[in-house]
N, C-alpha and C positions, 0 to 999 in steps of 0.2 A: 660789575659795571662801576666805574668811578663816580663818586658823588660830586656834583657841582656845588661850589660854595654859594653861588647866587643862582636861584631857580629861574626857569622860564615859565611863561604862562601859555597853556594850551587850551583849545576848546575842541570838544568831541561831539560828533553828531549822534543821532538816534541809534542805540546799540541793539535794542529789541532782543535781548537774551542771547546775543551772539558772543559768548565768552571767549571763544577761540579767536575771533576777529579782534576783540579788545586786547588780548595778549599780543597779537601781531602788531598792532599799531603802537603799543607801548615799546615793543622790542625795536621796531623800525625807526622810531623817533628818538630812542634813547631816553625815554621818559623816566624821571627819577621820582619815585613816590615820596621821598623825604624832603626834597628841596623844590621840586616843580609844583606848579599850581595846575589843576585841571578844572575847567568849567564845563560841566556836563549839561547838554542842552535838553535832557529829558528823554522819555520813552526808553528807559533802560530795560523794560520788560516786554514781553509779548512778541511772538514770532518764532524764535528758536528755543531749544530745550533747556538752556542753562541760565535762566533768570536769577536763580539763587546764587550761582557762581559769580555772575556779573556784579550783583549787589555786594557780595563779600569782597570782591576784588576792588571795587570802588571804595569801600569802607576802609581799606588799608592806606588810602592816600591822605597824607597829613594835611595838604592844602587843597581841599575839594570844595567846590561850589556846585551844588546840585540843583538844577532848575527842573521843576515838576512838569512833566508832559501829560497829555490827555490819557495815554495808556497807563501811566503811573497812577493817575487819578482813579481810573477804574479799578486797578489792582488794590490801592489803598481802601477803596470803598468795600471791596470783597473782604479784605483782611479784617476790617472793622465791623462789618455787618453780616458777612456770609453771603451777601446777594451777588449773584452771577449775572450781570448785565448781558443780555443775549448778544448785543452787538460786540461787546468786549470779547466774549468767548469766540465768536466767529472771526474776529479780526486779530487773532494772535493769543487771546487769553487762554485758549485751550493749552497751548504750550506752557504758559506760566503755571496753570493749575497742575500740569504734569510735573514740572520742576518742583513745585511745592510737595507733591505727593511722594516724590522719591527722597525727600529730605525731612520726612515727618519726625518731629520730636517735640517735646513739650514747649521749648522756648522759641520755636521757629517764627511764629506770628510776632512775638515780641521783638525778635532780632530784625525782621523785615521792617516792621513799623519804626523801630529805632533809627533805621536808615532813612526811610521816607519822611519822618518827622523833621529832619534837618533840611528839607527841601524849601526852596523859595520859588516864587512865581516869576521873578525877573532879577537880574543882577546888573549893576552899573559899576564900571571901573575904568579909570583913565580915559574918560570920554567915550567909552564903548558901552553898548547895551547888549545883554544876552537874554533872550527870551525864547520860549519854545516855538510858539506859532507866529506871533507878530503882535503889533499894537497899533492903536489909532494915534498917529503922529500929530494930530491936531490938538491933543490935550495931554496933561501930565500923566505919565504912566502910573503914578501912585494912585491916581483916581479911577483906574480902570478895573473892570471885573476880571478877576483871575481866570474865569472860564473862557473869556474872550482871548486872553493872552495865550492860553493853551491851544485854542482852536482856530485862531485868525489865519486866513490865507489871503485876505484882501491886500495886506501890505506887500506880500511877495508878488502877487499878480500885478499890482501897480508898479512896483520897482522894475519888473520886467518890461512893462509897457513903456515906462520912462526911458529905460535903457535902449530899447529898440528904436524909439523916436529921438534919441540923442538930446534929451531935454536939458541934461545937467542938473536936474532937480535931485534933492536928497530928502530922506525921511527924518524930519526933526533936527535936533541939535547934535546928534551923535556922529562921530567920525566913522564908526563902524557899528553895524548891527549884525549880530550872529543869530541865526535861527536854525531850526530843524523842521520837523513836522510834515513839510511838503516835499515829497520825494522828487529829486531833480532828474531821475531817470525818465520822467514823463516829458522833460524839456530837452535834455542833453544826453545822448546815449553814450558819451565818453565816460560818464560817471565821475567826472572831476567836480570838485566843489565849485559852485556857481557864484558869481558876483554881478549884482545889478544894482545901480545907483550906489548907495552906501551900505547895502545889504549883502551879507555872505550867508549862503545856504549850505549847511554841512550835512544835510540828509541825502546821501547817495544810495539809498535803497537797501541798507543793511537789513531791514526788516522783511525784504522780499528776497531777490536774488542778487542784489547789488554789493556794494562795498561800504565798509565803515571808514569814516574819515576823521583824522586828528590834525588840527592846524595850530601852528605857533601864531598867536594873535598879533604879534608885532611884525614878524617877517612875512607872514602868510605862507610860509613853507608848510606843505601838508604831506601827510603820510597816510597810506591806505592799506586795508587788509586785502586778502585775496577775495574773490567772489564768494560771498558767504554761503551760498548754496553748496559750493564745492567743499566747504568746511564741515557742512552738515548734510551729507548726501542721503542720510536715512530719515531726516526730519521732513515734516510736511512744510513747515514755514508758513508764511502768510500768502494767500492766493488772491 
C-alpha cells in the first residue's frame, strides 16, 4: 500500500475484541498506520475472543488517540487488582479473560497496561469532541467526572429527540461530537453510523452481531466490516 505524505484523521467505534473486523475496516479504508491518525472511541475489549490482538494492532499506529470506554475501565481494574466485576464478566469480560489466558507470559499485564495507560477520557481537535459515552453540554467537559463521560447516554437520547423534532439545536460549542457506547442497532437496523444534532454515533453493534465502523472525520465517508458474528462463528460474543 502506498504511503500518503499527508495523513487523514479517522474515528473508530467500539471494537470489542473483534480483531478481524478491525483489519477489514483498515483494509477497506486504506488506513495508513504511519501517516493517518486514528481516534479510537473506546471499548476495545470484551465481546469477541481477540482482545489482545486488537490492542497490539492499535499499538502499531503512530498517531493514535485512544479514548477509554467503560469496558476498558473494567479490564484495567482487573489487570491492576485481579478483581473480576461480575457485570463485566457477563457483559463480554469472559471473552477478554479467555484472550488473556491464551497469551499467558510474564510481561502480558505490563504490555496491556502500557497501552491502557495512554488512554484519555475525551479528546478535542479542530472544533470536534471525541468521547466514549457523552457529556453534559451545560458545563465545561474538563470539569466532568470521567465515570460519567464513559457511561452517559442522556446526550445521545436528547440528540435523537431534538433531531426527530427538527429543533436545530446542537450540543455545546462543537461542530461535531463523536461517540460510541450506545449501540445504534437498537435505533436503526441498517447498521449505518447515525447522525443526530451535531452528534455522530459510531457504535454499530460490533460487540454483538453488528458491524465495526471507521469514519473519515472530515468527509464523513465511512467503512464497515462484515457482520462480526460471521467473522467469529464459533464465539459466544455478547448476548
